[in-house]
C-alpha positions as CSV (number, residue, x, y, z in Angstrom):
1,X,21.8,-11.2,28.8
2,X,20.6,-7.6,28.1
3,X,17.4,-7.0,26.2
4,X,17.5,-6.4,22.4
5,X,15.1,-4.4,20.3
6,X,13.7,-6.2,17.3
7,X,11.4,-5.0,14.4
8,X,9.3,-7.7,12.7
9,X,7.2,-6.9,9.7
10,X,4.4,-9.1,8.3
11,X,2.1,-8.9,5.4
12,X,-1.3,-7.2,5.8
13,X,-2.6,-4.3,7.7
14,X,-3.6,-5.2,11.2
15,X,-6.9,-4.1,12.4
16,X,-7.7,-3.2,16.1
17,X,-8.5,-6.8,17.0
18,X,-5.2,-8.1,15.6
19,X,-3.2,-5.2,17.1
20,X,-4.6,-6.2,20.5
21,X,-2.8,-9.6,20.1
22,X,0.4,-7.6,20.3
23,X,-0.2,-5.2,23.2
24,X,3.3,-6.0,24.4
25,X,4.8,-4.5,21.2
26,X,4.7,-1.1,19.5
27,X,2.5,-1.7,16.4
28,X,2.8,0.4,13.3
29,X,0.6,-0.2,10.3
30,X,1.5,0.6,6.7
31,X,-0.4,0.4,3.5
32,X,0.0,-3.4,3.1
33,X,2.2,-4.3,6.1
34,X,2.3,-4.2,9.9
35,X,5.5,-3.8,11.9
36,X,6.0,-4.7,15.5
37,X,8.8,-3.3,17.6
38,X,9.6,-5.1,20.8
39,X,12.3,-5.2,23.4
40,X,13.0,-8.8,24.1
41,X,15.0,-10.3,26.9
42,X,16.5,-13.2,25.0
43,X,16.3,-15.6,22.0
44,X,13.5,-17.6,23.6
45,X,11.4,-14.4,23.8
46,X,12.1,-13.7,20.1
47,X,11.2,-17.2,19.2
48,X,7.9,-17.0,21.2
49,X,6.9,-13.8,19.4
50,X,7.7,-15.3,16.0
51,X,5.7,-18.3,16.8
52,X,2.8,-16.2,18.0
53,X,2.8,-14.3,14.6
54,X,3.0,-17.6,12.6
55,X,0.3,-19.1,14.8
56,X,-2.1,-16.4,13.6
57,X,-1.3,-17.3,10.0
58,X,0.6,-14.2,9.3
59,X,3.6,-14.1,6.8
60,X,6.7,-12.5,8.2
61,X,8.5,-10.5,5.5
62,X,11.3,-8.9,7.5
63,X,12.9,-9.3,10.9
64,X,15.8,-7.2,12.1
65,X,17.7,-6.4,15.2
66,X,17.5,-2.7,15.8
67,X,19.5,-2.3,19.0
68,X,21.8,-4.5,20.9
69,X,21.7,-2.9,24.3
70,X,25.1,-3.3,25.9
71,X,26.7,-1.2,28.5
72,X,29.6,1.1,27.3
73,X,33.0,-0.1,28.2
74,X,36.0,2.1,28.8
75,X,38.8,1.4,26.2
76,X,42.4,1.8,27.2
77,X,42.8,4.9,25.1
78,X,39.9,6.6,26.9
79,X,37.4,6.2,24.1
80,X,34.1,4.6,25.0
81,X,33.3,1.6,22.9
82,X,29.9,0.3,21.9
83,X,29.4,-3.5,21.9
């Protein structure tokens, strides 16, 4: 399975100590939220990240798949398709 990029937003603005808990993610803080962006290998990795967030007592407000990284395939008509 190819990696997928996810964005997970939770309530509250993470301070430096909390951001350090997610050093494997790109962390963006907003006024009242924090968003993590991570490239994850599979569903188990996504589940682990969600459990890590929940284990810290944080409330997830949004989770979305940003990019489903699949190789391009050549279509019979010569147009490259995206999976």
